[in-house]
LUMSE-191458 format. One record per residue: x, y, z of N, C-alpha, C in turn. Coordinates in steps of 0.1 Angstrom, whole numbers, plus 5000, padded with zeros to 4 digits. Last residue first. Layout:
N
XYZXYZXYZ ...
END
This chain:
666
122533009349122333149350123533219354 120832709340122032789339121732939341 118432579363118832629350120032719351 119532319386118832449383119332489369 118931999397119732079388118932209385 119131749423118431869417119431949408 119631399419120131529423119431639416 118731149411117931229420118431359424 120231039391120530999404119731069415 119331179369118931039370119230989384 118331509380119131419373118731269376 115731739375116231629384117131539375 115232099374115231959369115831869379 113532419369114432329376114332189370 112532749365112832619358113832539367 109932969371111132919376111332779370 108433239352108433099356109833069361 105933479344107333449348107333309354 104133629316104233539327105733519331 103933769292104233849305104333759317 101433569278102433669276102633749289 101133239291100633369288101733469286 102232929276102233029286101533159281 102632579272102032699267101932809279 105732409275104432449282103932579276 107932159270107232269263105832289269 110931999276109732049281109232159272 113131719280112631819271111231869277 113931499294114831619294114331729285 111331359315112331349304113131479304 108431439322109231329326110231299314 107631769331107931669320108831559325 105332019340106231919343106431819332 104232349350104332239340105432149345 103132679352103232549359103232439348 104232999354103932899344104132759351 104833159376103733209367103333099356 105832899395105633039395104533079386 107632639377106832689387106732839387 108432349358108432499359107432529370 110632069354109432129360109632279360 111931759342111931909342110631959348 114031469345112731539345112931679347 116631379340115531279340114131349339 119731449325118531509331117331409329 121831339311121531279324120331349331 122031489287121631349287121231299300 120731819294121631729288121231589291 117431979288118631939296119531839289 115332249279116032119276117132099285 112232429273113432399281114032259277 110032689266110732569261111932549270 106932819270108132809277108832669272 105232999244105632869250106832889259 102633169228103833169236104033039243 101433229196101233169209102533149215 101433339170101533429182101133359195 101733149150100433189154100333279166 104533089150104033179139102533219142 105333109186105233039173104633129162 107833219207106533249201106433179188 109433129238109433129223108033149218 111733159263110333179259110333199244 114032899274113733019268112133039266 116432729295115132749289114932879283 118732459305118432599300117032609295 121232269320119732289318119532439315 123832029321123332169318121832169316 126631839330125231859330124932009328 129331789333128831809320127331839319 131631879354130131859355129531889341 134231849345133931819359132431799361 134231929319134631789321134231749336 131332139314132732109315133031969318 128732229316129232199303130732169303 129332399347128432339337129032329323 130832529365131332399360130432339349 131432879361130432769364131032639358 132533129356133133039367132132929371 129533269345130933279346131433189358 126833229322127333219335128933229334 123733269305125133269305125633269319 121033169283121533199296123033199295 120233179256119233149266119733189280 120833359228121433319241120333299251 120133239196119733319207120333269220 122233229166121333169176121033269187 122133409135122833369147121733309157 121733289101121133359113121833309126 124633289080123333229085122933309097 125933469052125933429066124633379070 126033329019125633429028125633379042 126633119001127733219004127333329014 123333088989124733028990125733138992 120833239010121533218997122933158999 119333059037120133169032120633139019 116332979052117332939042118033059037 116033049087115533059073116633029063 116832799111117132929105116532929091 115132669139115432649125115632779118 116732799169115532759161115932739147 118932749192119032769178117732709171 119832869222118632809215118732849201 122632819243122032879231120732799227 124532929271123532829266122732899254 127832979278126633029272125732919267 130333049301129432949296128233019291 133733109308132533159304131633049298 136233099335135533039323134233109320 137833179356137433279346136733219334 140532949364139333029367139033119355 142732869343141832779351140532859354 144532999327144732999341143832919349 143532979301144832919304145032909319 140032899301141132989301142432919304 137332799280138232759291139432859290 134032849272135332899270136232869282 131332679258132132699270133532739266 128032659249129332699244130132739257 125532439242126232499253127732529248 122432439224123932429224124432489237 119732289210120232349222121732329223 117732329181118932279187119332359199 114532249168115432339174116632269180 112932139139113632099151114632209156 109732219124111132199124111632159138 107332459130107732349122109232339123 104832579151106232579148106632449140 102332569160102432579146103932589142 103132359188102232449181102332449166 106732309193105332279195104432379187 109632169178108932289182107432259183 111631919191110631949181109832069186 115031959200113631959204112731999192 118131829212117331869201115831859205 121131889232119731849230119131899217 123731979231123331879242121931829241 126232049212124832029210124331929220 128832259222128232119223126732119221 131832409216130432419214129732279213 134632539233133932419228132432449227 137532709231136132729232135432609225 140632769249139832699239138332729241 141832989263142632879257141932809246 141633329270140933209266141933109259 142033569283143033469284142533329280 140233759278140033689290141133579292 139933909254140733959265140533889278 136633799245137833869242138633909255 134133699248135233619254136633679251 132333839233132133839248133233769255 132833759207133433889212133233899227 131433519202132833509207133433649211 129033529191129033529206130533539211 129333479164129133619169128933639184 129433199162130633279161130433419167 127133049161127733079174128833179174 126432989136125433059143125833089157 128732859128128332979120127333059128 128732639145129632739148129332869140 126732489131126532529145127432639149 127932449107126732529107126432579122 130232299114130432429108129132519109 128832059122129632139132129932279127 127631989098126832009110127632099120 129831949079128732049077128032089089 133231919091131931869087130831969087 134832029121134931969107133531919104 136732139147135532169139135732119125 138031869167138131989159136932009150 136231759196136931729184137031859176 135931649231135731749220136631719208 135031469253135731429240135531529229 133731579274134731479277135531439265 131831759263133031809271134031709273 130931669229130731659244131931709251 131531919202131331789208131131789223 134232119189132832079189132731949196 136532399191136132259190134632239191 139032639186137632609185137432459183 141632789205141232679196139732659197 142833129203142033029210141632919200 146233249200144933229195144133119203 148233439221147933299218146533289213 147933719224149133669218148933519213 144633849216145733809225146833749217 142233879203142933999207144133969216 141333629195140533699204141333819210 141433449165142133559173141133629182 141233099164140633229162141333329171 141732789147142132879157141533019154 141332449142140732579139141032679150 143332199128142932269139142332409135 143231889114143132029110142532109122 145531619118144331689121144431829115 147831519104146831429111145531499113 149131729092149231599086148331489092 148431959103149731899108149931759102 147032269094147032119091148432069095 145032529106146332469105146332319103 143032799099143032649099144532609097 141833079115142933019109142832869110 138833259106139633179115140733119107 136833549103137833469097138633399108 133833639102134633589113135633499107 131633919094132433799090133333759102 130134089107129734059094130533949088 129834209133130034069131129534029117 131734499143130534429140130834289138 134334589146133234649155131934579153 137334399146136034439139135034489150 139534289157139534429155138234479149 139134019159139234089171139134239169 139233909134137833949139137934019152 141534009110141433969124140034009129 142533889079141633979086141433919101 146033819075144633779073143833869082 149233829059148233889067146833839064 150933509057150533629051149433699060 152833369085151733369075151633509069 155933229090155133349092154033359081 157833029086156532989092155633109095 160133099072160233089087158833049094 159333109046160232999050160332989065 155833219048157233229043158033109048 152633109036153633129047155033149041 149233189025150633159022151533179035 146333019027147033129033148533099032 143432929008144832899012145433029017 140232919022141032989013142532969017 137632679024138732749030139632809019 134332729009135632649012136632739018 131132789024132332829016133532749019 129132709041129232639028130432679020 129232869064129732729065129832659052 130133169072129633109059130032959059 131233239095129833269094129233209081 133933179093133133099101131633119100 135933169066134933259072133933169080 139233059068137833029065136933129073 142432999055141533099062140133059058 145232779061144132829053143332919062 148332609059147432699066146432749056 150332319065149632399057148732489065 151932189084152232169070151532259061 153432229115152332269107152732259092 155732189130155032069125153732109117 156532439139157332369128156632249123 153732669142154632569147155432489136 153632999128153132869130154232769136 152933319136154133229134153633089138 150533529119150833419128152233359125 149133859116150033749111150333659122 146234049110147033979119147933869112 144434359104145034229100145934169111 143534609107142634509110143134369107 146634749116145234779113144234669117 148634479123148534609116147134629112 150534259142149134319140149334449133 152433959145152234089141150834129139 152333709156153633769155153533919150 150633489176150533609169151833679168 151333139172151333259180151233379171 150332799170150532929164150633029175 150032559183150232549169150532689163 149632489209150932559206151132559191 147332349212147332489217148632559215 147932099201146932179195147032329199 150031999217150232009203149232109197 149732199247149932079240150032099225 150732389276150332379262150632239256 151332439303150432329300150032319285 151332799300151732679307150732559304 150933039288150932929279151332799286 149933379290150233259298150033139288 151533649275150433549274150833429282 152433989270152633859277151333779276 154134229250152934149253153234019260 155334539244155634419251154334349255 156734779223155534709228155934579233 158635089224158534949222157134899227 160835359216159535309220159435159217 163435399207163035469219161635429224 164435299184164435209195163935269208 163535329149164035379162163835269172 162435229125163135349125163535409138 161034999130162334979123163135109123 159734979164159735019150161035009143 159534669182160034799181159934849167 158234419204158234479190158734619192 158034099219158634239219158634289205 156133869236156333939223156934079225 156133569252156433709253156733759239 154433309269154933359256155033509257 155233139300154633249292155233259278 156432919311155132959316154433059307 158732889295158132779301156732799306 159333129282160033099294159532979302 159833239250159033149258159933109270 159633519227160333439237159333349243 160033699197159233609205160033529214 160434019183161133899190160133829198 160534229155159734149164160634039170 160534539141161434429145160734359156 158334649115158734639129159634529131 157034639090157734759095158134769109 156134359091155234479089155934599095 158734219107157334189104156634329103 161934079110161134199106159734159101 162733879138162733919124161934039122 162933599158163433739157163533779142 161633349179161633419166162233559168 162233209202161333149192161433209179 164433139228164133229217163333149206 163733099262163933029249163533129238 165433279288164333219282164733159268 167533239317167533259302166333199296 165233289345166433249339166433279324 162933419351163733369362165033319357 162133729334162333579334163133539346 160133989350161233939342161333789343 156433999350157734019355158833969346 153633979346154534049336155934069340 151733689349152633789356153533849346 148433649341149733639336150633739343 145733679347146433579353147833559349 144833809315144433789329145233669335 147633899294146333839296146033819311 149134219292149234079297147834029298 151134479278149834419280150034269284 152834799274152834659279151334609281 154635009258153234969259153134829262 157135209270156835079266155335049268 158035449280157535449266157335309261 158935399306157635469304157135469290 160335059304160335199307158935269304 160634739318159934819308159834969313 162934549325162734679330161934759320 162834289312163134299326162734429332 162034369286161234269293161534279308 164134539280162834589281161934499288 166234339279166234449289164934519291 165434179258165534119271165534229282 165534369237164234299240164334239254 168234449237167134539239165834469243 169334199230169734259243168634359246 168334159204168034059215168234119229 169534369191168134359192167734269203 172234299194171834429199170334429201 172434049181172634059196172134189201 171033889158171234029160171234049175 170333639150171733659154172033809157 167733649142168033559154169533579159 166633779121167433859131167733779143 165033629104166233679099167133759108 163633329119163633469116165033519112 163633099148163533129134163433279132 164432839169164532989167164533019152 161932579171163332629168163332779167 160032449197160032539185161432589183 159832299219160632239207160532329195 158332429237159632399241160532349229 155732449228156632559225158032529228 155332099219154832229223155832339221 155331779220155331879210154631999215 157431539236156331639237156531739225 159531379229158331309235157131409237 161131459198160831489212159531409216 161731429172162031319180161731339195 160731659160160531529153160831409162 161631879174160231839175159931709169 164331919166164031859179162631809180 165332029143164531899141164231839155 166732259151165632269141164832149140 166932279187167532229174166332229164 166132569206165932429203166532399189 167932779227167532759213167332609210 168133019252167932879249167432869234 170633269257169333239253169233089249 173133359262172633249270171233209267 173633589247174433469244173933339251 172133789258171633719246172433599242 171333809291172533789282172033719270 169533819311169533929301170633919291 169933619328168733609321168633719310 172233709341172333599332171133589323 171133909357171933949346172133839336 169933749377169133839368169933879356 172233629388171233549382170333629372 173633859398174233769388173133689381 172134179399172134049405172633949395 171934489405172934409397173034269404 169034689400169734589408170734519399 167934869383167734889397168434789406 168635039353168734919361168634949376 166035239338167335229343167435099352 163935079312164135169324165535149329 164235049277164234989290164435099300 164435109250163335179258163235119272 167835029247166635079241165635149250 170134939258168934879263167734939257 172335079248172234939244170834879248 171835349260171835319246171635179243 172035419287170835359282170835319267 175135319304174235409297173035339292 176535129319176935149305176035249297 176635289351176535179342177035209329 176735539365177535419369177635309359 174835719351176335739351177135609355 172135699352172835619342174335629343 171335869372171135719374171935639364 171936109361172636069373172535919375 170136109339171636109337172436069349 167736119353168035999346169535999342 167836379364167836259373168236139366 167836529340168936539349169036419359 165336449330166636419322167836429331 163636549349163736409347164936369339 164036819345164336759358164536609356 163036849319164436879322164836819335 160336789323161136699315162636719317 159536999338159536869344160336769337 159837199319160637209331160637069338 158037119299159437119296160337129309 155637149313156037009309157537009306 155537429316155537339328156037199324 155337489289156437539297156637449309 152937379279154237329274155337369283 150237419282151037379294152437339291 149037439258149237559266150137539279 148637189248149837259244150137389252 146237119258147337059265148637129261 144537249241144637299254145837249262 144937089218145337229218145437289232 143936839226145336859224145836999224 141736729248141936849239143436879238 142736389252141936499255142136609245 142536069233143236189239142336299243 140835779246141035879235141735999241 140135439254140735569257141035649245 137635219267138435269256139035409260 137034959292137135099287137935109275 135334799314135934759301135934889293 134034899336135334829339136034779326 131635009329132735099332134035029336 129434899307130434839315131634929318 127534949288127335009302128234939311 128234829265127934969264127935029278 128434549270129634629272129334779271 125234469287126134469275127334559278 123334459306124634379309125534379297 121234589296121934659307123234579310 120234409277120934529272121734589283 119134219295120134179285120934299281 117234359309118334309316119534269307 115434409287116134519293117334479301 115434209258115234219272116034329278 114234369227115234289235114934309250 112634529212112034419218112934329226 113934749202114034629194113334509201 114234889235114534899220114534759214 111634899257112834829254113134829239 110435199269110235099259111535029256 109635319299110835299291110435179282 107635339318107435409305108635389295 108435229341107535149333107335209319 109935429353110635319347109735239337 107735579363108635639353109435529345 106835409382105935439371106735499360 109035399399108635279392107735309380 108935669408110035629401109735499393 106435669421106535749409107835709401 107135499443106135459433106235539420 109035649457109435529449108435479439 109635939465108435879460108835759451 112136009477110936049483109635979478 114935809483113935849473112635889479 116835699500116435839502115535889491 117335429500118335519494117935659494 114935329511116135319519117235409514 113435359488113035429500114235439509 114635179470114635319467114335399480 114134929483115434979481115535129478 111234929483111934929495113434979494 110834929455110335039463111035049477 111934679449112534809443112034919451 110234499462111634509466112334639461 107934539447107934569462109334589467 108734459421108434599424108434639439 111634249422110234279420109934419425 114834249405114034259417112634289414 117134219389116034119388115234129401 119234389385119234319397118134219398 118534489359119834439361119834349374 115734569361116234489349117534419352 115234679387114334579381114934499370 117434849390117134749400116234639395 117135009367118334929369118034819379 114635139371114835059359116034959361 115235279395114235179395114335079383 117335449386117535349396116535239397 115835609368116935519363117235409373 114135729386113635649376114635549370 115935879403115135759408114535669398 116836059382117735969389117035849395 114536059354115136119366116036019372 115135999319114535969332115236049343 116636039296115436119298114736099311 118535849297118935979300117736079302 117135619289117435629303117835779307 117035679262115735679269116035679284 119735659255119035789253117735789261 120235389261120935489269120235629267 118535269242118235249256118935359265 119935339219118535379221118135379235 122335199223122335349222120935399224 121434939223122034989235122035139235 120534919196119534899208120134959221 122834949181121735049180120735039192 125534839202124734849190123734959191 128234999220127334889217126634909204 131635089227130335119220129534989217 133035059259133035019245131635049239 133135349281132935209278132935189263 135935589282134435559281134335409277 138135849290137835709291136335689289 140636049277139236049280138835899279 143836149289142936059282141536079286 145436309304145736309290144836209282 145136129334145736249328145936219313 142736039357143335999345143836119337 142035939390142236049381143035989369 139435799413140735789404140835909395 139736079434140335959429139235869423 138036299436139436319438140236209432 135336359413136036269422137536309424 133436669415134336579407135136489417 130536659436131736719432132636619423 128436519445128136619435129436679429 129236359466129036289453128736389442 129436539487130636489481130436429467 127036809484127436679488128636629481 127437159490127237049481127736909487 125837319518127037279512126737159502 122337379514123637409520124737369512 120137289499120437219512121737249517 121337339467120237309475120637239488 123637379452123037489459121837469467 123137169424124037229433123337349440 120636909420121237039416122037099427 121536559421120836679427121436809422 123036349412122136409402121336529408 124436259434125136319424124336389413 122436119448122836249453123636329442 122435879434121235969433121536109438 124935779441124635809427123435899425 124535759469125535849464125235889449 122535549469122335679476123235789470 123835339456122635399450122435539456 125935289474126235329460125035399454 124535209496125335329497125735379483 123234969486122435079491123235209492 125534809481124734859470123834979474 126434769507127234849498126434899486 124134619517124534739524125434829514 124134399500122934489501123334619507 126634279506126334329493125134429493 126134219534127234299530127034359516 124034029534123834169538124934269535 123233779520124433859518124133999521 122033459522121933589527123233659525 120733239497121833279505121633429509 117533079497118433169492119533209502 115632909508116932849505117932949500 113333049512114133019524115532969520 113133329490112933189492113833149504 113233609495112433549484112133409487 113133849521113633719516112633659506 113134199510112734089518113233959513 116134399504114734349501114434239511 117734669518117734529518116334479515 119334919519118334889509118134739507 121135019537121434899529120534869519 120735229553121035259539121335139531 120835039577121235169576121635199562 120334769579119234859575119634999573 122534649590122234629575121134729570 124334849612123134759609122934759595 127934839613126634909612125534799610 131134909624130134809623128734879623 132535179603132335109616131334999614 132535289579133635329588133635249601 131635099550131335159563132535189571 132435179516132635089528132235169540 132335339494131035289500131235199511 134335429478134235489491132835459498 134235279455135435269463135235339477 131835369443131935229448133035219458 132535629436131435609445131535469451 134635599418134835659431133735629441 133435459396134435389404134635459418 131735679389131135539393132135469401 133435879382132635899394132035759399 134635769359135435799371134635809383 132335749343133135629345133935659358 131336009342130535909348131335789351 133436139329133236169343132336069350 133036019303134336009310134136039325 130436079296130735939298132035929306 128636349313129536299303130036159306 126736439331128136449335129136409324 124236379321124836519318126236529322 123436139330124136139318124836269315 123736079365123136159355124036159342 123935729376124535869375123935949364 123035479370122135569377122635709377 125035349355123735359349122835459357 127235359373127335429360125935449354 126235199395126535349397126535419384 126134949382124935009387125135159389 128834909375127834919364126534989369 129934899401130335009393129335029381 128734649409128334779416128734899408 129934469391128434489391128034619398 132634489397132134529384130634549384 132534399426132934539422132434569408 131834179441130934229431131234369426 134134129457133534019449132634069437 134634369469135634319461135034209451 132234409484132634509474133634449464 132134189501131134199491131534299480 134434249516134434119508133334129497 133534489528134734489519134734359510 131534399544131234489533132334489523 133034239562131934179554131634269542 134734429574135334319566134234249557 132934609587133734659575134334539567 129834439593131034509597131834539584 126434459599127434449588128634519593 123734289615124834389615125834359604 120534249599121734189605122934289605 117634289596118634399597119834339605 116934009574116634099584117734199586 117733909546116433899553116234009563 118733889512119033929526117733949533 118533819486117933739495118233769510 119733989468118333979468117733899478 122434029465121834089477120334069478 123233909441123933869453123233929466 121133769419121233899426121933869439 122233609390121933599404122133729410 120733669359121933679367121533679382 119433539329119233559343120633579350 117933569303119333589306119433629320 115933409281116133449295117533459297 114833549249115533449257115733499271 112633579221113133629234113733519242 111933579194112933479199113533519212 110133779192109833649187110733539192 109333999219110333959209110033809205 107834059241107234069228108234029217 108333809267108433939261107833939248 108433629296107733639283107733779278 111133519313110233639311109733629297 112133299337111833309323110833419321 114533279362113233329358113233339343 
END
């Protein structure tokens, strides 16, 4: 659906409603509801978080939202109408998912009950009490902070009643019509659904942005959290109990450590739980694999397997033993992280040593076991705490094995570069006219610190690493993981490294979309200009349509963004350019990829004379486009521009050259 709004560059950001097409009161069993809950768990938790009363506080809202969703499964086979809040069928071809509709209805009912005052109607309902599970000790959890628009929307939603918030969420996040919203609210126990809709109508979208777009932001994502300590002074009041528990743990630990060599040599590792010859061989520093210094020059493959062991501590057996032991048995004082799809278990055999040395007041060791890159770090002044990072790197090639993160301090990052890298530089991706700045490296290939965009809370700059290997210049960016992501441009079948004014300008208007791809295990991000369109009416200039696709190391989990880049106002030399507008986004979609390079997207655009248009474009194989619903139009070709009324809604579809139907990206 394309929604005409008051924003000059409003774009459509459609998300499929998994339960919007359920038709009749079909029976729902536990297995069907469980499958829907597992598949749509992040969406259901987001709905619960948005509907819960803000007076609970962000920490309790997060825990309560997860608790409500986790106890929304039916105890028996039930009719879908029993609290399922199922809307009527929209189109005959829509898929029916009564399981999702049933679970969503139960989540809404419990979230609305949580906002009722205590003491009404006898005993308090379970949703009104603090959740038994999940529980978090010593931390306060809350979603990532958004921008000013998200904060303003959160404040306006806080002023609504529970039914009003539910109506706004169903309309904006679930893309439901008013009749469907009334039916869902009535099934969830709302006495006056019409009043709830009227209350939701009074919410003014901050900044003219789409309500659904803001509701899908990280500000309202209870599955992507930040942690802060609780009241430290109050925690000190429980010191006696903590000391007693610690004494018991010390006694038990001493008993476990008696048969072996003690904990000293293993640093922060946990006690050994098995004495297996194969496992012990993997923990022997003397058996670590080390590539010859010049192996990469004659090898048939250039990847992590031919990286030589570098660093001033490669012969420090005590350090290597601690690193291997912590990898195999991370103790409670080890801060471990792993990219999605990466197993954090011990190595199957002796891993390869890539680096061991001192970096920014820490001793760092990098390993590679054929499937994963592993980083161990401990402070220079002790061995009782450590950090352990895992990143999946199977199938790496020359480009994707050009660098690994070796150190992070504050907002800076250092890389260990491949032995075939001849030079490194830093470039601000937001300023395409600026030249790259040289970045120094030491004799081991460790770069000087550079600013990491992964640590920034805004998008005022986006520094990327450029590595030169004598043939190509690769562009790598830090997305908060051990392996940086490679940036490319061009068609999916033949992407190339970012070079030249046009590619850098496109990436300058795309870089601020990269935060949505952090912590996903991204291997590469390609941006492809799939169409250009002359603007209609009083609009002057040519707009560009881009498809940006992030591929992961594990395969699934790809992210696809369709962009509409209208002509940007001329910026002073050295100033960042205006970012493009996101027309649509999708996850785990083959669009813009090598398997299916076809893509279709549309936006609503307003020209300087305040006339509204539905603009759409498709990739090269799209033969015709059509809109239906509130805006009727058709085009023989892959570009479409139809004048529209403000507030109209339209469906966009297309046909490929072979007659296959293609829907807009969503």
